[in-house]
N, C-alpha and C positions, 0 to 999 in steps of 0.2 A: 459444580465449582460451587464457592466459598459464596457464600449474599450478602457477606461485607462490605463488601470495596465496591465504587460506582465505579471502577476497568469492570467489575466480573458484569454488576449490571449494564452495563453498555454493550459486553462485546454481546449474550441472549441478546438485544434488541433489532442483530441484523439484518436476521430474513426480509421483516416485517418491515426494517429502512429499503432492504435493493427493490421488495414490492412498491413499494413509494414512492422510488425512484425509475422505476419500468414507465408504470401510471401518471407522468412528469415527465418525459423521457418526450415523451409527442409534442405537449406543451410547450415545452424552453428550448427548442429544432430550432427556432427562427436564433434563436443565440450563440447554436452551437457548434461549430467548422463543417462546412458542408460541403462534399463532393468534389475533391477536387481544389482544392482551394491552399497553400504550404501555408499550414502548421506552424509552430514552434510552441514548449508546451511549460513552463515555469511555477515551481512549488519552491519548499526548502524543507528540507528532508525526508516526515512519511510522504509528506504530498507531491515532490518530486520525485520518488519514487512510483509512488501512481501515477506521478508522470509519463513516466517509462513504460507502464508496462502499454496504459493508452497510447502514446505512439506505432509503440510498435503494434498492438494492436489496430492501431488505421494504416498503418501506412501494408500491411499484414491483407484486411480487407480489399487494399488498394483505392481506394480513398483519396490517398492523396503522401505526395510526404510530409512526413513529421518526425521531430524533434520535441528532446525532453533538457530541458534545461536549471542545472540549481539556478535559482532567481538570482542570485549573487554574480554568472558566473555567465545571462547571457551578453550573447556576440552580434547589438546596436549596428550596429555596420552591413551584417544578415537583414535579408529581405523575402518575410513571410509576410505573407494575403490578413492572416490573425494570429494573435495569438491567446494562448488558451493559461487562465492560470486561476491558481488551487490556493490556497489559504484560507483554514477550519476557519479561525481567526478573526481575518481578513485586516488583522494590524498589524502582520510579520512587516518588517520594517523593509525589506531587500525587497519581495513582492512592488510594497507602495511607489519603494523606490525607481523599480523595472515598470511602475503602468506610469508613476506622473516622465519620462524622461522619453516612453511610447508613444502621450497622450497629442493626434496631433500624425499619427505617422500611421503608424500601424492599429488597426482596431485592438480590446483588447476585454476575450468575455472573462471573470472573475466567476467562482466559483464559488461559497464563502458559504461558512452556515450561520454566523449570523449579519441578518440585515441592518444591523445599529452602529454597523465600521464604519473606517475612511474608505476598504475598499466601495462599496455601493456607490463612493461619486472619484475614483479615484479611473474605477476600469468606464471605460464604453456603453456594457450589457454583466449583465448581473443573474446568474441562478444562483436560488438560497434552500438551500437547500437546510433549512434551519431542525427538521425535524431531528434530523442526525448530526444535531447538538452535543458536548458531552461537557459535563463538570473539569473530568476526570485528564491530568497533563498530558496523557500519553494517549496518543491514541486511534482508536481500534476501529467504532463505525463510522466514521464519518470517510474515513477516509474509501473503504471499502463498498459505501456510499454510491463514494462522486463516480471509483470507477463500474459500477452498476448501471450508473448513469449514462455512463460516457459508453460502456456498451452495448446498450440498450439501444442507444442514438444512432448507433454502425447497426443495427437491424440486426443485432444478438438474439433469439428468445430465452430469456435467466428462467424459464422454469425451472429448469431441472437444477438450474445452480441455485434458484430457491432454494428449492428440496432437500439439496446437498447441507446447505448450513442447516436448515432443522436438522439435519441429521448434528449437526460437522456441533450445535453449540450444547446437543445434551447429552453422545455418546463418552462409556468414560476415557478418559487420557490411557496409551496403550503404559502397562505396569512398570514401574520402575524407570519410565523415561527423564522423572522430574530429577535422577539422582547421573544422571552424564556428567560428566568431569567439561565438556563442553563440545559444542554442535556447528556442522557447515551446512549452508541452504541453499541451496540449487536448485536452478532452472534456465532453462529454456525457453529462445524468443520474450514474450510477454508476461512469461509464469516469474526472472533471474527480476523482473523489480517487484516483484514479491517473495525472491527470495531476498530482494535484501531490505524488504521490509519487516521481514519475519526474528532475520536478524538482530534493528538494529531497536524490536519490541525488547525483545532478550536481553538488551545491552539497558534496556531504559528503567526496564520494570525491576529485574533481578539481576541486573550486572551483570550475566555473566559470558561469557569467555565465547562468543559466537563472529562466525565470521562467515563471509557469501561467494560465491563466485557464479557465473554460466556451467552449466554442468558441463563438456563438451573438458569446458575448462581447467575441472578438477584434476583432472590426473597430471596436466605437465605443476605439475606442485606442491597442487594444496593436500592431494590425498597424503602426502607424507606430517599431515596434523594427526590422522586418524588415525585411533588405535583401540584397544582393548579398556574402556568406560566413554567416548565417543561417542557421538554418534552425528549421519549422515541425513539430514532431511532431502527432497525429492520434492521437490512441485510441479503436477504434470509425468505426460511419460517419459522411463526412465532411459537414454541409450543406450542404448547393442553394451553391455558388458559391465554396466556398473555394480553392478550390484553386488557380484564376484571380485570386482573391484574393492569394493566396503568389507565384502567379508573377507576377503584376502590379508585383509590389514587388519583385521579386530575390529571389526566396528561394529556400529548398529545401526539399519539399516530404517526412517520412515519410510513412508512410498503413498500415496493412496494415488493411480495413473491412474483411477477410478473416475476419481472425484472431481468436480471442478476446482481448478485450482484455488478460487477467489471462497470456495467455498471454508479448504483445505487447511486458508493462514489461518482463520477463525482458531482448527485447532493448535497453531499453531503463539497467536494471541492468548489459548484460553495456559497451553505448556506455560507460558515468561508469567504470567500471575499464579499457578501452585511455584510455580518455582522460588516466583520471591516469598511468597509466604508459607513456602517450606524456609527459604531462611532466615527470617523472621523483619522481612522488608512489607510497607506502606506502596502496593501497587498505586493507588492515587500518585502517591507523593516520592517521586523518584529524587534522587539528593539530582544535584544539581541542574533541576531543567526546571524552566516552569512554561502554562500555557501558550505559551504563546514570545517571539524574541523580537524584543525593540527595543534599537539603538538609538544611543545620545542624536 
């Protein structure tokens, strides 16, 4: 990885951030969703995709019905026991407006990186991951550290995931992958949120042509975009026959089914930076983007 970009530096710190999140999870457990609660998780952009992954994991673990929404699309007429808001900056307009509308009706816990922002008073309780805050516009370590915290809170042992993350920040990227014309990211269950996030990282940092789908939906139309010079990246175990399907249309498959999918997301982040730099873009200053969306 290049040492020249903030994004590169922040990507490399993720294993340490995850370890700190695991250690923090027990201390902050009283603020996070309890088993049996009906929970909604909200966020914007990357935070929404982490919300999707957490919602799937929480339901999968049997801890309660969990929905994920873009903050702007929250169904205020629906009843929940708790809302969990994910916001790196603590200033995102849609998240703050949702917190304001929910005040006094549904408890809101926010997870943020900056303790000096409006979400500290907009939410009922706040978990601060200031050690995972970022200077770069493109989110990397904050998002994955939030998911590490929430996975630990669900009772997962992240020892292997952190070891996989240490490998992911050091391994060489697959040869020739930066030259691919197009990428399709796939996931199943909780890894579909990761697939959405990987596609977003490529679009944000590198302006790349990317798409994302549930893995089993790939054959219901999206496979038509795959061909020579184009890549398919799957997070987690591959559905039966998918590798043959990709090979059959001439695409290149990237998959590490034995690697923790969140650690595999680190490789996708690194690829986004590598493609940006190969195209002469600055991954720290992606076009048309700001660190936080603040509406008038």
